[in-house]
Steps between C-alpha positions, in 0.01 A plus 500: 500500500589531141851602398638613158848567387606757228839459342692752298806411290713780357765430237765776494749590244873572581401859614220367733229622256201275483494288181205287596240500775292193582239448764278214623250456770424168665121548467493673167281338222814495274760258651807609292729797555359807320742743338445873551685813393438709823389477850410748788493328844394720799498356847368686808727488806253559783767531767695783327190638321684487171469355155761260375518460122667325212463647155650299217477499122684322230724687264283396204186673645409783281439849627136469355454178691619661818258795457206255459619281793537804720153630398333164567681473839365844595147377399539182703623702803192716462278197511668373803456840668135480436466144620694572824378847590185594312645836448278585196616865454867412503443194270318728253795743508743212457313372196494860363883501552533170316321637211723810507814282534386288202440806291824667580696185449333437170354160614220374271333160522403304201258298713335726766468193744884522522452828693403296802191690613 
């Protein structure tokens, strides 16, 4: 059986606000720690039927970057919903909402492939 390990390193300032976030996975193609500005980690607790989560972002992440990150995360969650449930109608509604979200938040992509779908 294959096993992988994912490590997160969070550097905090004196007020416990993230300064830097790094991650690395033992089976990732890149073998060095990668720096990121934000992360959403959601875990399903089957026993309690509850989602556990960690949402962190560095203090130098801009509001515009957070809007784009949030939008792309919604799109990724929509893709996961489709792969896991085949709920075509809801996925279509979610994609419509993602477009609405991007419009209302003033998100525009210079490169349409950044939109993630």
